[in-house]
N, C-alpha and C positions, 0 to 999 in steps of 0.2 A: 504494500500500500504506500503510495507516494504522499508526501505532505501536500496540503492545499496550496493553490497558487495565490498566495497573499499579495504578490506584486500586482496581479491583475485585479484583484478585489480592491486594493487601495486605489488603483487608477480609476476604476469605475466610480468609487465613492467620491474621489477628488473631482472628477468631471461633473458629477451630479451636484456637488456642493458649489462648484464654480458656476454652474448654470444658475443655481438659486441666487448666488451672490450677484451675478451680472444682471439677472432680471430685477432684483430688488434695487440695485443702484440705478439701472436704466429707468425704472418707474419713478424713483425718487427724483432723478435728474429732470425728467419730463415735467415734474410738478403737476401731475395729473391727479386732481383731488376728486376722483370719482369712487363710487362704491366698488366698482370692478377692480380698480387699481389697489384699493385697500384690501380687498379680499384676496387678490393675487399675492400681495406682499405677505399677508398673514399665512396663506397657504405655503408660500416658499419657506417661511420660518418654521412652520410645522413640519414640512417635508425634510428640511435640514436637520431638525431635532430628531425626527424619526429615523433618518438615515444613520445618524451618529449613534443612537441608542441600539439599533439593530446591528450595526457594524461591531460595536464593542461586545454586545451580548452574544452574537454569533461567534466571535473570536474565542470567547470563554468556552462556549459549548463545543466548538470544533477542537480546541486544544484538549479538552477533557476526553473527547472521543478518540483523538489521535493517541493520547496516552493510554487509553484502554486497549486499543488495537495494537499499537506498536510497543507498548511497555514504557517504563520509566526512562529508558535511554533514547527516546524518540528525538530529543533535541540536544543530545550530548555530542554532536559531531563538531561543535565549535562554530558552526555557521548559523546565522539567524534564519528563521523561516523565510523562504523566498516568496 
């Protein structure tokens, strides 16, 4: 069993968070004071919070599962998980 591709997961999370940040900054820069803009900004903040929560929670669960399947020496090769 190979370790999970954390590099790819981080890249996807980073892209999603950057999308949220760019959308928030763009909407604030436009100074569009509509209900749709406010709802979009709120949704972006909620999405970013959910992404970070799921990302950290999934890391804990995945590391626990890796340790169960590969044993305690799963991360002892001196390299950080890729």
